[in-house]
N, C-alpha and C positions, 0 to 999 in steps of 0.2 A: 623487462625485455628489449626498449627502448636503450637502457644504459647499454648492454650486451651486446644487442647490434651495432649504437654508437661505437665500440671500443672494439670488435672484431670485424663487420661486413660497413667501415664506410672507405669510401672511395670518394674522390674529387670529379666533377661532373665535366673535367677534363685536365690533360699531363697528370695523373696518377699514376706516382711508381710504380717500375714494376714490383717492389719491394709487398707494396699495399695490393697490388693484383695476386700476385701470389699468398699474400698470409689469406685471404677470404676463402680462398681453395682448398688452404690444409684445413680450416678450422671446420668445414663443410663435413667431413665424417660420412655418414653414413648414405647413401646414395643407391637410388634403385635401377637407376640408367644415366650412367655419366655422358653417353654420347647423345642423347636427347637434351641433358639437365645443363650441359655444356656448348650446345652446337653454336647458341651466339654469343661465346665468350672470346678473348683475345688466345691466342694461339700463341705462350709468350716463348716457346721454343724458337717459332720460326722466326719473332722477332729477333732473338739472339743474333739466328744465320744471317737477316740484314742488316743487323749492328756487326756483324764481322767482314759481310762484303763492305762495308763503306770503307770501313776502316783498310783491306784493302785495296779498294780504290785509292784512299787519299795515298796511301805508297806507292803505288803506280804513277798516279801523277805525278808525285812527287820526285820520280825517278824519270820520269818523259819530260817534266821541265826541265830539269836537269842539266840529261840528256841533250835537248835539243837547243839551251844556252850553248850548252859545249860544241855544237854543231856549228854553228852560226858563225865561231872562230876558225872555221874548216869548211865555208862552205863553197869556195872559190876551188879548192878540192875536191869536189866530189867526180865518182868516178862511176859509169854507166852502172848500174844494178841488174842483177842477174835473173830481173821480173820477165817471164813470158807469160803472154797474153794465153790465158785458155781454149782450145778450140769454142766450144759452146759462146763463149760470151762474146770472139770477133766475129763469129755467125750470128750474132742478133744484132750485131754494128753498133758495140764498146770496145772500148781499145783497155778496160781495167777493170779486174773484177772487182766484187765486193770485200772480200777478205784483205786485198790491198788496201782498200779505203778505208775499213777500218782499223788496220794496220798503223795510214798514217795519222789520221785524226784521232785516234782513243792512243794512241804512241806519242802524240805530238813531235811526228817523224820530219823535220825542217829536211833533212836532207833527200829522202824519199818525195817531199811536195817538190823539191827542186827538179828534181829529176825528170818529176814529169810533166815541169813546164809550169807549177806553179799552179793557183787558184784555174789561172785561164784554160792553162795545159788539160787539166783535169776537165774541166766544164767541157772541152773539143771530146776529150775520150769518152766524156758519158753522153756526146751526141743533145749536147742541152748550151743554149744562149746565156750569157749571167746580164744580157738586157733584159731577150725577150721570153726567155723562160724555157719551158717544154711546151710542145703541142699537144693537141687534145686526141690526136688521132687513135684512136682504140686498140690497134693492131700494136705502136711501137710503146706503148702504158703497156699493154700485156707481154711482148717481150720482157721492158723494164723491168716488170712485177718477177716475172720466172726467174731470174738471174739478179737483181736486188732482195728480193723480198719483199714483203708488207709492212708498212709503220703503226703491228700491233703486238702488242704484249700477251706472252701463252697467259692462260688463265686457267685455272679446275673446272671439268667439266662438270655442267651442272648435275644435281642429282638429278634422277627420275625417282616415279612414286615408289616404284618397288625398292629403293634402298630407303625411303621414310619407313614402310613396313618394314625393311629385316632391322631398322634401327630401335624401332617401336618394342619389336621382338627381344630385344636385348634387355629389357625391362627384368630385374632378376625376379622382382618377385612374382612376376607372370609366368618366367619359368618357371617356378617352386609348384606354383598352381596348376600349371600345366604337364607336371610329373604328378602332382596329385590326382589331376582330373585323370590321367592314365591310370595311374594304380588302384580309383575308383571304378574305373572301367572293365580291367581285368577282373577284381573282387565282387563285382555287381552281378557282371556276367555270369558268372561262377556259381554264384549264390542262387540269384532271381532269373536268369536267363536272361536272352534278348526278347524284347525290348526294354523291358520293364528294370531290368536291372544297370541299363545305362543313362538312364535318367538321369542320373545328378550327374555323372561325369562329363556327359554328352553336353547339361546345360553351363557346366565351367568351360568344356570347350570353348562355345558359341561366345558365351561371354569375353572369354579372352582374345578370339578372332574380330569381334564387335569392338570393344577396345583399342585394338592396335590397329584396325582400318578408317577409326573414325580419329583417332592420331594421328597416323598418317596422312592423313587427307589433307585435317588442321596445317599440321605442319610443311603438305608441300602446297601448298595455297599460300603460305608465307613465304616461303622460299620465292616460289613465282614473285610476288610484291616485290622482294629483295631485289631478285632481278632485274625488276622493269628499273627499279631506281637505279642500279648500280651505271644500267645501260645511258638515264637520264644524266646521271653526275660526269661519264666521260664525252658528254658533247663539249667538244671544244674546236672550233672555226679558227682558220688564222687567215692572213693577207696573203695571195701570191699570184705570181706573176706566170701565165702560160699564154702560150699563143698571141705574147705583147698583151695581154690584159689583165688590170688588178683583179682580182675577187678574192672571197670569203670563199674558204674551202677545210675542211674537215682536217685534223690533222693525222687522222686513220688513213687518208685520200693522198699522201705524200709519198714521192716516189726519190731515189736519187736522183740529182738533176735539176728538180724543183728552185724555182727560185722564192726565199719566203723575206717576209718587211715584216722586221721586227723593229716594238718599241717599247722603252721603260715600264716593265710592270709583266713584261708578255715570259711566261715561260718556253723556254729552246724544244721545237717539238722532236727534235730527231740531231744526230752528228752531221755536223755539217762545217763550212770553212766561210770565212769571212768573206764578201766581196766588197761593198762601201757600208760606209758609214761613219760618224762621227760620237766621240767620247763614252765610248761603250765600255761598262765595268760587269761582267759576270760575278753575279754571286751561285758557286759551286758545293753551297755547304750540303742541299737536299741529296750531292751523291757522293760528296765526299767528305762531309760534315767540317772541313776547312770554313772558318768564317771569312777570313780576310779575302776581297774581293781581285778579282781578276782581270786587266786589261788586256782588252781583244782588239787587234789592231793588223794592219797589212803584213807588220814580222812576226805577231801572235796571232794566226787564223784560226783553230783550234777552237770550235766550240761544240759541248757534251750537250747532248740531252737530257732534258731534263733538270737543268740549271737554269739560273733565272736573269733576264736584265733588270740589274742595278741601276742603270743609266743610260742615255743613249738611245740613240737610234741606229738601225743598219740594216743591211741584205745580207740576206746568207745563202748559200749551196746548200742542197743537200747533201748531203755521202751516203750513209748508213742508216737502214731505219731499223724500227723492233726489236725483236729479240738477239741482232748482231750489236747493240748496246749495251753499254755499261747499266744503263737505266730501265731497259726490258728487262733485261735479268736479276736488278734489283725491284722493281715492279713485280714480278714473277712471285718473288717471295715475301715480299710485303703483302701482296692481294692474301697470302696463303695465313697471312698475321692475323688480319682480321684487325675491326672495330677495339676500343677500350670499351668494357661492360659500361653499363649507365648505375649510377646509386638506384637509383629504385631498383633494377633486376640482383645487383648483389646485397640489398637490403633485404627482401624477398628471397632468396637464398638462405640468409640469413634464418627468415622466418620460419620455412621448410627445414631448416638443419636442427630448429629448437625444436617444430614438432612432430619432426620426423623422430624426434630421441626420444621423446612424450610417448609417440605412437608405437613405438617399439617395444619398450618398457610395458605399456597396457597389453600388447598383444601377447609379449613372453608370460603375466600375471594371469591373463585370461585364459592361454592355453592350460597353466597350473590348473587353473584353479578347476577347467572342466575336466581335465584328467585325473584331477584329486577327487572330483565327485564321483566319477566311474571309478575308479579302486577304489575307495570306501565304499560305494555301493555292491561292488563285488566281494570286498572282503565281508559285509555284514551277510553277504549271501554265502559264502563258505567257498567260490567261486575263482576265487584269487589265482588257479594254475590253471585253469581251461577255457581258451577264450574262442568266442565262434567270429562265423565272419560276418554277423552283422556288428558287433561291438570292436572289430575290426576296423571297419566301413565308419564306425560311429567315432572311431579315434584319428581316424584319415579327417573325419567333415570340423572335428577339431582344431586340428593342425591347419585346415584351408581356414577356417574360419578368422583364426591366429595370423595368419599372411594375408588374408583379404583385410584384415584391420592394418596393419604396416600399409596397404595397398592403398586403401581411404587416407590414411592418416598421415601419409608421406605428401603433403603441398607439391608436386612438382610442377603440376601446371601452375602456380603463383610464379613463379621468376618468368617462364614462359608466355603467362599471358601479357607480362610488361611489352616483351620482342610482340605481340599478337598485337596490343592498345597501340604502339609504337610505329608498327608497321602500319595498320591501319592509317592511322592518322597521319603518316609519310606521304602514301599512296593518294589520299584525299588532301591533301598541302599542295601534293604535286599538280592538281587541277585548280589549285588554287595561286597558283604562279608562285609558291616557295621550293624549294628543292633543297632538303634535308640534307646534308654531308654526313653527320654525326649524331648516332641515336640518342645520344642523353640532351644533345638541343632542345630536345621533341619536349621532353619532362621538365627541363628546366626553363623553358621560356613561359610554362606555367606559374612558376615561381618568381616570375620577373618584379623589380620594383621601379626600376625606371630604363629609359630609352633615351639613350644620347645619339641623335638621328642628323646625319649631314641635310646642308639645305637644298642644294643645287640637284634635280633629278629624282630625292627622293618625298620633298616635301613641296619639289616644283617638278615640271613637264619633261624638263628639259631637251625642251624645243626652240633653241633661240634664234632671236632675230635681233638685229640692232634698229634701236627704234631712237636714238635721239645718239648726237654729234655734237664735240666742239673740237673745230678743227681751227687753225690759225684766230683762235677766242674768238670765234664765232658760234655760237649755240644754234642748233639747227633740227628739228626732225625729220627722221626717215624715214622714206618709202621703199616703194619696189622701184620705181623708178626715180632715179636720184640726179635727173641731168641737168635740173634747174640748180641744184647744191652745186654741181660742179661752174654754175656761171658766177659763183661768190666764192668759189676757193681758187686763188693764185695756181695757174699751171705748174709752176715748179715744185709747190706743195702736193698739187696731185698723184706729180709722180713719185716724189720721194714717201706719198701715204700707201701707191698700190704698189710701191718696191717693199716696204714694211710690212704689208697683210700677205704678200703673195710668198716673200723669201723667210722670212720670221715666222713661221709657222711650221707643226706636224703634223698638219694635216694633207692635204693634195685632192686638188682636181682630174680623175683622169676619165677614160674612155671605156664605157662599162662593154660584157660580152655581146647585149643589144647594139651599142652603138651609140648610147647615151651618154651624155655627160653627168658625172657623178662625183660627189662633193665627199672626201674621204676623212675624218680625224674625229674628233672630240666635240659636244655641241658645239663650246665656245669658237672653237677653232672655224668650223661649217660657220655659224655666225657671221667670223670676220672675213670671211673668205665669198659669199656670199654678198656682203657689203662692197666687197672689191669688184667682183661682177658687174654689181649696180653702175658702177662709175665708169665701166666702160673699158675695166683691166683686162690683160690678156695676163692667165697665170703663167700656160707654157713659156711665153716670150718675156715675161720676169726672170725666172726660175734661169732660160737659157741663157739671159744678156750678161749676167752675175754669175762669179763662181763663188760657192761657197769654201771658205777658209776653215769654219770652225762654226758648230751648233754645240749652243748650251741648249738641252732640254726642257721645259719648263719643270719645278718639283715644288711640294707645295712648305719648302722650307725657307728657299729666297725669295719663291712665288713671283719667280719672272722667268721667262725664259729671252734669249739673243742668240743671233747671227754674226760674223763675221763674213764680208763679202771683199770680193777683188771685181774691183768696174772694171769696164770693158776702155772707159779712157784713162786705166789706169788709177790707184792709190785704192785705199782698205777704207770701208765704212762699217760702222756696228748697226745694229736695229737691236732695240730692246722692246720688250713690253708686259705687262704684266699689271698686279696690284696698284691701281692707279695715284696712291700715297705715297707708293715705296717708290715705285719709278720717278715720279716727280721730284722727290727727296733728292733724287740723283742728276737733276737736270738741273743747268745754269743761265740757260737760253730758251727760246720761246720763238715759231717763226708768228708773225705777227698777220693782220690784215690784208696788208699788201706781200706780202709772202718771204719778206725782210726778215734776216735773223737778229734777235735783240734780246741783252739781257734779260732775265727772267727776275724782273723788281719785286717790290711787298706788293705792288698793285696788281701785278699779274697773277701773283701766287696768292691771291687774295680770290681773284678773278677765278681760277680754275679751283681750285679748296671750292669755292663758294656750289660750281655748278657739280663739282664731283657730289659733294651735300645734295643738291638739287636732285642729282641724278638717283641718287643712292636711297631719299627720300620717296622716291617712286618707282622703289622697289626695284631697283635697276642694278646692275651689272655694272660694276665700271671697269675699263681696260684704260690705261695711257700708253702710247706710241711713242716714241721716242729713238735718235741716232743721233750720232757723232762720227767726223769724219775722224779716222787716224792716221793721224798726221807722222806720226813718230817711228809706224810700221807695227806688226803684229808678229808673234810669233803663236802659231797653232799651241805650240805646249803651255802658252801662260792662258789665263781666265780672261772671260771678258769684262771690260771695266767696270765697273758698279755707279763711277758718277762721269760726270761732264759733257752730258748729253742735250740734246736739244729736243723739245718738248713738239711732234707733229700734232698732236689732240689725244682726246679722251673720247671712246665712243660708251653710250651705254644700252646695256644688252640687257632685252625682255626675255624673262623667262618666268612664264604664269607659276600661278599656285594649283596644285593637284585640284581638282575634284574631289569632293570625300573626306580632304583631309582635316580638313575643322572638325568634322565630325567623328573622326579616328581619334583627334586629337582629344574632345570629350568624352569619349567611349572610352580609352585611356586614365581620365582625369580621374571619371567617376570609378572606375576598376582602382583605382588606389596606385594606379601606376604614374610616376612623373614624367613628361618629357622634357630634354632639354634638346637645343639646336649649339650642335658644333658646328663654326665653317670657316672657310678662308676669309668670306667676306666682307668686304667694309661693315662697320657694326651699324651704321644706319639704316642699307640692305637689308642688311639681317633683322636690325629690328620692325622693319618695315613687314617684312615676310611673316615674321613671329607672332605680330599683333593679329595679321590677316589667318593666320594658323590656329590662332586661341594658343599658344604657346607662351607668349610673352603677356601677365598681368599685372595689374598694377599692384602687387606686394612683392612681383620677383625683378631680377634685375637681369642687365646684360653688360657685359665685361670684356676686354678686348685682350687677346693672350699672351700679348706683351707684359701688359698688367696683371695677368693673374700667373705669371710664373715669377714673379718679382715676391709673393705674397708670404707670410712665415707660415708655419704649420701652425700656428695659434689664429692667423688672421685666416687662413683658408675652413678652422673647424666653425668658425664664424659665416662665411661666406658662401661656402657651396652649396646649402642646404637653401638658399636664395638663388642661387644663379639659374637662370631659365635660358640665357643663350652667351653662347661666347664667339667672337667674330676673331675674324685676322688671327687663326688658332693655328698654330703650328703642330706635326701630329704628337712631335712630345708631348706639346698641351692635355692633346685629347688622350694620351696614354696615363699621363698625372690627373687628371682629372677622372678617368675609371678605375683606377689602382685607387685614388684616396675613395671613392664611391663604397668602392667592395672591401676597403680594409678598414679604413677608420669609421663608416657607418654603416656596415655590415650589409649593405646593397645587393641586392641580385641586377646585374651591369648586360642589358643586351647594348651593343652601339653597331653600328652601320658607317661603313667603309667602301669607298670604292681607289682608291690609289696604294701600291705601292707603299707607301712612308704611312699605310694605315694600318698595316700589319700587325706592326707591338700592339696597338690599343685594340684589334681584333683578336690576338691571339692574349691578350691578360684579361677580357673580358668573361665573363659568364658564359654570354653568348655573342656570339662576332659575327654579323648579319652583313654580306658583300651584296656588290649590284649586279645581279645577272648582266644589264646590259653595258653601262658605263664602268664597270669594275674589271681591273687588270686582274690575268691570272695569279697573281704573286697575295690580292687579296682575297680570290677566290681560296686560294689553299688554305688561308690562315683562318677562314670561316668555318662555321657550324652550320651555317643556313644558306643559301643564295637565294637571293628574293628576285623572282626572273623580270618582273616588270616594274622592279625601281619603286615601287611603289609603297607609300608609309601607311597606305592602308593592309596591306600585304601584312604587314610587321604585326599588326594587330589581329589579324585572323591566325598568324604563326602562335600568337599569345593564348587565342581562344581556345585553340586546338592542344598546346598544351597545358591549358586548366583543363582542357575536358580529358587528356592522359591522366591527371594526376587524381583527379575526380574517381574516372570511370575503374581506375587499378584499387582506389581505394574500396569501392563495391564491392569490386570481385574478392577482395582481400576477407573484405565482411560477410559475403557468402559462404566462401571456402572455408573458413574457420568456424563459422558457424557448426557447417555440414561436420568437420569434422570432430568438435566439440561433441555433439552429441552422439556422431556414430560411434565416439569411443565409450563415452560411460554409458550409452545403453546398453552393448554387449557386453562390458566392464562387467557391469552391475547385476544386469539378467544374469550373467554367468554365475557371480559372486552368490545370489540369493536364489535363484532356479536350478542353476544349474544346465544351464541349457542357451544357446545365443537366438536370439529373436530372427536379429536379419541373417541371411545366411550369406555363403557364400558367392552365391548366384548374381543376389540384391546387393551385396556391397561394391560387386564391379561395375554393374547398371549405375547406381548414384555416382560411382568415381567416372565413369564416365561423362556424367550427367554434370559435376560439378567442374572439372579439369577439362573439360573439349566445350563441351556445350554451354557449359554454363561462361564459360571464358567469352566464347563468340558474341555470346547474348550481352554481355553487360560492358565487356575492355572494348569493345567496337561500340560503342552508342556516341551518335555525334553530339557537336558542342551546341549550347541553346546560349541567346544572348543574355541568361540571365548569370550567366557563369561572369559575364563582365562589369555582374555591380555585386562583386564580391570585392572581397581586399583582398591580395596578393598573400600567399603564403609566408614568403619571404624564404631567409635559410633557418631560420631557428624553430619550427615548425617542425612538432612528431608526426610523423607518417602515418602510425597506428595511433589517432586521437583520443580523449578522454570518452569522448561521442561513441565514436569506434565501438572502444571496449562495452560502454553500456550497450550499444546496438546488440553486438557479440556477445555478450554474457545475459543478456535481457533475452534473446533470441533462442539460444540455447536453454536456458530454464525454462521457458516458454514449452519447447519443443518437445525437453525429456517427460515434461511433468505429463502432456499430452499421452507420449505414446510409454510412461510409466503408468498409467492411470487406465490405459486400453490394455495394457499387460495382464493387469491386478484385476481390473472386472470388467474386459473384454468380453468374455464369455457369459457372462452373465447379463451386460447392457444389452448384446444381440441375438442373445439367445442360441447361443450356439452348440449344440451338441454333437453326440456321438464320434466315430472313429477318429473322423478327420475333422477334431473341431479344435486341434493345438494348430492343424495347418493352416485355416482359413482363418483361424487368428492372427498369427503370422503374418498372413497376407494382408491382411487388414491394417497392421502395424505396418509393414513396409509401406500401403499407397498413403496413411496416414502421415509417415513420415516425409514420401516422396512430394506427396501436398504441403505439405508445411516447407517445403525448402521452395515449391514454385510461389505461394504467397510471401515470403521473405525475399524472394525474388524481384516480385510486382511491387513488393517496400521498396525495394531499392533504386526501379525507376521513377523519374519525376511523375511525379501527381497528376498531370497532365496526360500524359501517355499511361498510366495505368488507369484512368478513367477510360483515355477510347481503347484498352484494350479490354476492360471487362464489357464494353457498349459489343464486342464483336462478338466475345463468346456466346453460345448455344445457350437457351432460357434453361433446358432442360441436363446437361453437360454435368450438374453436380448430382442428379438425381441419378443419372444414369451410372455414374460411377459408383 
């Protein structure tokens, strides 16, 4: 069976091809209820529609760009447009309608933009300010919403309970049984009158309705869980200026005229126009499929919803929202495409297909044997040409039993049990601060053999403070009040330091809605800005004193950021900051303790390197700040120089290890999961933190990214198993490590990431884990699970739930396959030997409900235990239906069959059953024994402790009464 499943029902946990997803559907063959069976599988036709839409968008934008380029040549000859403001728009206080805005942005229409007065002209027509944003008064906002719409995409309406009932009724076998019940009612009442003749037919109808309503209830509750999870996935906030205040806001509350602040890694939340910014590169591949990034600036200000900032930062004015954007239309189509099915869902569809075919064969043979027995009996009696109503009812009963064997034998509940278990796990993981974006990640995480974790914010708290500094060659402790430090630093150096801190930053100090000062930015930027404020600096004064000429934001490849300033007294100055050894390598001068600029000689370099190592060995992050005068001028089109700087100083930033991380790492080790730290920090800082967390052991090694990437394939084979820490790593180093672990060493790899450049590694990994607090939207889009509290302990919880899902599904498969095998063999063998089936249609329907729905609820939703993390991981090579499982299935099937067969052969004698209804009473006894066999097997599948607890809660005389 395993080889057949691997050949026809094998899909990847991520990035499966359309061919692979289509192949298993073709092999499925006999399906009782396609609407239910394939409810949680991808809608491939909708995906083809989305791909076609992307191609159309690509062609539209290509033409729009060509037209806009041509328009630049004739811009001076712009003639007044024939645009007329609609009455309702003008009445609401605006001078431009949504359709006109859409045609400008989506069509990259430079001519129309110029006609309306450029970005500032459109801002005026939208009654907004590019500086202060919209006002928060409810009436104007409501009018704006009525005219321009809301920033939400059309979604399919949620299914109601009765729709699930309707879908459950589409089960082909239940429909056939319904017809049988109707015929049985008609013939029975005609033969025996009401109500005696209606018992059998009404029994089947009642069983069908019970199965349908229990199934629909289970499916409906499952859909509600997915609906709640979808809401969580869509909680995206963004920085917006309203009422002159910077504030966080849901992207779904944005309206045309809002001023949005975007940074590297953010997703553009609506169609808009560039207001101001630096070095903005936009990745439009999600919308158009085009991989080449687009430069956005004042000459090309058009920004499209759904695209992502690959580099730079900017302010954007929202123009069109929601379904008026191409992204809105694309998302509406994509949402109908659904998620890829998980490997377990597909595999269990394969199991259901195999058993379904076997069950269909047994049903046909059983019906043939029963009919043959009746016909032979009539032939011997010589009544082959005359048929009574009782014999017609008997024939109908045979057919109902055969159909019911198919109902029981085709385990439609198997793939749905996976979905149920995954939905349950996802809901519980949400409570444990983990948001699962892709179903497959739940089950894959249970097989993880390696976790490659970031340091900052994952293993540490991400609450950073500057605790040490080396300014003007002097090392000092830093506290909340640093006035004493100021007396030891020359005034000229303090001015340079504050200018560097407040101008060369991706953060900002603003006054929030409550009138209080708030620092915005990454934890590193926040720590530096707090340090600057403690030195008596004034953020706004520094920003207003010098004009920003160019900004190069920090990225993890260069490991530095820089700005060029035009000074008030004239001249240009560049500031840079970043990884200490990298920035220091670009310095040739330093400010000494007297405030003079002196050459950076060997002694000074040794002192500064020793300071960096000292800070790093104390588990501090180190940053170097430097500046240079650009005496030969500077063009914004050029890159900021990388050398020739004067070192201002080095700061040591404390980021404490999270509580519980050491214990979580130890848990992973006992579970057979290797934890590796991959960080961009200094190697000494990384080693100190890794030892504190228990990641770096005596037999492990730490390596720097530049050394790692120079190794040959042969060297990597011996090196990678020993690596526990990789420092100063670039995103490509992380990607290479993950790829090597997955392909060369056959590991199942989970990787954490928060930056835009982590996207390739998150995409490559078996499980991509993005940080919910520090992570960019690009990283979250590439991830399978979002760790909402950025905590490593949460990752371990995800692994535990993943293992629980895997084990629970294995238990349910054992339970269901045992019921299938026993029900098939009992009815088939009895039909062949005695000419009758001991388990009737009504009884088999009852058993089907127990195992298909209630059994799945009981077994597939069992919570995880700590014992799960003391087992070795399954990895890539483990068979889902293991040899131990086959032993349990076949052993239990044999035991149950022997019990039922013995009761059928010796039951009347054993229990002194006689009289006209002895056979009926015996069959009832057989059915009860069959059900109790399933109950005891279910208890066996539960953990021993739970089994004992359950037994102690049962009434003492339960079995006596039974």
